[in-house]
N, C-alpha and C positions, 0 to 999 in steps of 0.2 A: 503494499500500499504504499502510496505516495504521501509524504509528512509535508504540507504547505509551511509548517514553523521552521522547516529549514532554510524556508527562502530567509530568514529573519539572521543566518548565521550563528554568530554566538549570544544566542539568545538569553534574556536571565530564567532563573529558574520559574518564576511565577508565570512569563509569556510562555514557556516550553509547556506547563500544565495545561494551558489553555489549549495549544496548538499542535500537540502532536498526537498522532493517530489520527489524522484527518485526511480526507480526500474528496471535499466538497465538488470538486469541478470532474471529479471521475464518478458522481450520483446526482448528476442534472443539479447540480449547484446547493445541493442540501447539506447544511452544515454539518448535520449528525450521520454518521455511519447508518445505514438499515439494520434492521434486525433479523438476520437471515435464520428460518426456521427449517430443519434440513437435517434429514438424513441420507437420502439417494443424490449423488451427483450425475449428471449424465454427461456423456461423451460422445461426438457425432462419429468419430471413427476409429478403429482400432489402435490405429498411431497415437492418436489424442489419449487414449485408454492407457496405452503402454508407458507413455509418457509421464502421465499422471502416476501411473504405480510405480515407476524409475524414481520419483521425488514426492512420497507419501507427506513431507514434511511440508508441504506448499499451503497446508490449511485448507485445500478447495479439494481433496479426493474423497472423502468420505464425511459425513456429517461427525463422526464420532474424533477424526482427526483436528476438528475445528472449522470455523466458517470464517468470512470476510470482518465478521464481527467481533469473533475471537481473535482476529488477527489484530486488529485495530486498536483493544485494549491491551495486547500483549508488547503491541510496538511502543504503544503509550507509556505503558509503566515501564518497560527497560529503558527508554529515554531518560525518565524522570530518575529512576534509582540509579543509572549511570554504569547500565549494563549493555548487553549486545542482543540478546535474545530474552524471550520469557515467555513460558508456559502457563496459560491458565489450567485452572483445575477445580472442582465441585465444590471446595471449603478449603481453608488455612492446613487443616489436618492432613487434607489429601495430598496436598503440594508438599507437607513435612515427611508423609509416608514414601511419595513419589521418589523423593530426593535421596532418602535413605536408602531405598531400596535399589536404586541404580548404581551406588556405591559399592554396596555391601553384599558379602556372600557367607557362606558357612565356614566357618573357622576365621571369620575376622573381628577385630577388635574395634569397639566404637567408644569414643568419649563424650559424655554428653553432661552438659552443667547440671547441678544438683536442684538448681532452683526451674528449671525446664518447665514448660504448661504440661501441667497433668495428663491431659490426652497423648501426648508425645511420649512421655514414661511408660504410660499403659501400651503403645504400640511396640514399643522399645521391649518390654518385660514380656510382652504377649507374644507378638507376631514375630518380633526378630528373634528373640529366644528361642521360638519354635522351629526357627530356619537355622539355627546354630549360629547365631552371632552371639556375641560377647558385649553385653553393655556395662561399660563403668562410669560411675556417677563421680565427678570431681566439684569439690568446693568453687564455686564462682569465683572466691578472690585469689583465686591459685597464682593468677598472673604467669612469670615466666615458668615456675616451676612445674608447669603441665607437661614440661619436657621429660619430666622424670615417671609420668605414666606411660609415656610414649611406646610401644612396643612393633618389633616388626610387622606384626599381624595389625596393627592401627589403621585403619582406613579412612577413618572421619572423624573429626572434632565438631561437635553441635553445640554453638553458643546461643543464649537468650539474652539479652541484654538491655535495659534492667530486667531482673528475674521474674518471672509470675509469681504475683500473692507479694514478695517480700521486697521487690526490685532493687536487689542487688546490680550493681554496674561492674562488668567484667572490663578486662584490660585487653579490648580485643584484638588492637594491633599487634600486641605481644605475642597474645594466643595466636592469633592467623601465622605470624611471622615463623614461629615454632612449628608449626604443621606443615607449612610451605617448605621449612628447611628439609624434613625428614618426606616431603613427596604424600603429605597426607592431605584430603580435601578438607578445608572449613564451610562450615556453613552458620548461617546467623538467622534467627528467627528476628526480623526487624519491625515487626507488627507494632511494637509501643511506640517508636520515633517516627515509624513512617520515612519514607524517602527524602522527605522534607527536613528532618532533625538528626538522620544520621545517615551517612553515604558510605554502606559496606565497601565497595570496591575500593573507595579512597583509603580504606583501612586493611586492604590486603586480602579479604574474605573473599573466598571463589566463589560462592552459591549462597544468593538473599532470598529469604521466602518474606511473604506479607500473606497474612490473613485478609483479605481485601475484604471479608466482609464487614469488618471494623472501618478502620476510618477513611480507607479507600472508596468503599460503597456508600457508608457514611449517615446510612437512613435505615437502619434496622430492617432492611426488605429483600435481603439479597446473603446467598451462600456462595464465596468464590474465595479460590486461594490463587496464588503465584508465586511461581519461584523464577528468580532472574539469573542468569549467568553470562559469562563472555563464551562469544562462539565456540572455543573448542569443546566444551561441556553440552554445547545444544542436543545434540543427536542422540546422546546416550540419554540425557535425562528427557527428551522426547520418545524415545523408544519404548521406554519403560512405563511413560505416562499412557501411552496408547496400547501396549501390551496388556495393560492393567484396567484398561476400560473405563480410565479415568479422563473424563473429558468435564467442561464447564457449560452452563448451558448459555445460549444466546442472549435469553433476556436477562440473565445476573451478568453477562461480558458488558451490557448495554448500560446496565444500571452503574458497574465498576465504572464505566467510562464516564458516565455521566458524574458521578459523584466526585470524581478526579478533578473536573474542571473547577469545582469551588475546595478542593481539598485545602488550599493555602489559606483561605479563608477562615474556613471552618476548624483548622487548627492553631490558629490565633488565638480565637474565642476559646476553645477548649483550654489552650496552655492556661489565657489569663483569669478564667474562671475558678479552673484546680490550684493555680499559685495564690489567689486571693483566699479560696475556703483553707489552703492547706495552711497558711499562714497566719490565719485567724484560729484555726483549730491548735495550732500549736501552743498558742497562750492560752486554753481550755483546760482548767483543772482535771477535767472529767478523763483527759487524753494523756497517757502516758509518753508516745511518740506517734510523731509523723512520720511515714516511710513514702518520701520523695526526693527522688536525686537532685531536683532544681534548688532545693533548700540548702543553704550555706551548712548547716548543722549536719545534714545528713552523710554518713560515711563514705558515700560515692560520689557527696559531689563535685570533687575535686577531677575525678576522669569525667565524669559528665561535662563539666565545664571544659575541660581540656579536647574532647572529641565529639560533642553533639552541641546542634544549633538552637536546642527548643527543647520543649516538652510537651506530652501531652495530657489528656485530661485525667487519665489514670493514675490514681497513689491511694496508699493503704493509711488506715489509722488504727494503731494499736491504743486500747483503752485501758485505764486504771482497772485492776480485779474488781470484775463485780458481779452479780449472780446473773445466770443464764435467763430466768426470767425478765430481769429488767433490761439484757441486751434484747430481748424477744418483745417487749412492750415498746421499745426505741424503736424497731426495724418497721411493726406491725402498723404503727401510727404514722407514718411518715403520709406527705400529700405528693411532693412532687418526686423525690428519691422512690425508685420503683427495685423490688426484687426481680433481678431475672439475669440470665446467662447473657454472655459476651458484653460487648461494650464496642465503643467507637461511633455509637449512633447520636443523632440528635438528643434522645434522652438521657436524663441523669439517674445511675443506678447505684445500688449500694447492696451489699451482699458479705453475710458471714464467711469467714474462711478460717481454715484450720492445717497452715504448712505442713506442722509437725508430722501428719500423715503421709506426706509425700516427698519425705527428705530421707535420705539415707547416706551421704556421705559428709551432711552436717547435720545440726541440730538446733531445731527452732528454739529459742529460749524467749518466748516474749512472757510479759509479766500478766497480761490480762488477754481480753477476747481482740481478735484482728478483724477488721471491718475492710473491704476495699470500696473504694467509692469511684466511679466515673463522672466527670463534672460535665455535664451536655449542654446544650444551647439557651436553656432555660437564662433568667435573668438572675445575675449572681447575689444580689440581694434578697431575692424571694429563696433561693437555694440555702444561703446562710441562715434566712429566717429558719426553712424547714428543720435545717441541723440542730438549730438552737433550739425549738419545740422538741425534737429527738431526743435532746442531752438532759432537757429538764424530763423527760420522763424515763431516762436512766438514772436521773437522782430521786 
């Protein structure tokens, strides 16, 4: 697909977000790529059929391989993330599963951050273990010492920074460099930061993964994942995604592409509101600590300040020790903060979390209950009032 954005040469980030993945003059002047609903693609001659079969990576061979809608979304995300190719999948977990499966086989060793997204851990401990892959979890704060865990059979290092639930920031450049030195593929779940606030390829990462269900789509109405890579890894990853029958629906790709256009504006608001709430909560007596790497007192702040250009709407709050029924009263009475899984949409969310049950290399030593907060696009003062009412119920 032709990219009109290329006419602008070295366009800045926000311009590329608006212009990437577009070919209006190839679609009767229509600005947005149409949604192609397709299973069968027809070929007029045997020669055309054989030509397409010889290049099944072109997204117009069969519906499961993708459509022009898929291609537009993949092209736009790859450009914004700083990669060369992208592969859309049916969810963020599907993108993770395809990426890991592409580089691991029986007898291989996999290193995974101990604070990883829990479904990723379940995939490693269930599916990969059944296939004969050994997963070893490491302390996300290990830094250069990760070299001591690498074996001759280590094939992949999988990072997520900040970590799920407790938001530890990893030294991604150091870990990626250690992997590269040993010929190990480094992968990063970049969903928290999005391509706007962390550039994986600028920090040495080989493969970036986004749960586009969250901030990229941004409206709590799509299930979508995307894996981004440089050209040398593309065919290997695409072959596995196709072989597993994993493809993204055209409507979800369209919603992802539409959400991408407003990503910079939405992320600025999510960031501003989250920091406003996090700073306010930090001064409350009911709160033991706020887990947000953009706050100066956070343990991961220096690495965040070095490597990131912003923060999103997701953070954690650890309450002072309190009875469970009081936490329930707090959560059940919110008017604006809803309880529900996922995050990254326009709505504010809050969920109770228990990270101690999803750790093996480290130990969670929280004093009191942990809540995960997603600051949506509502008015920040209204959200603060809702939280204040909740804290009164807690007390």
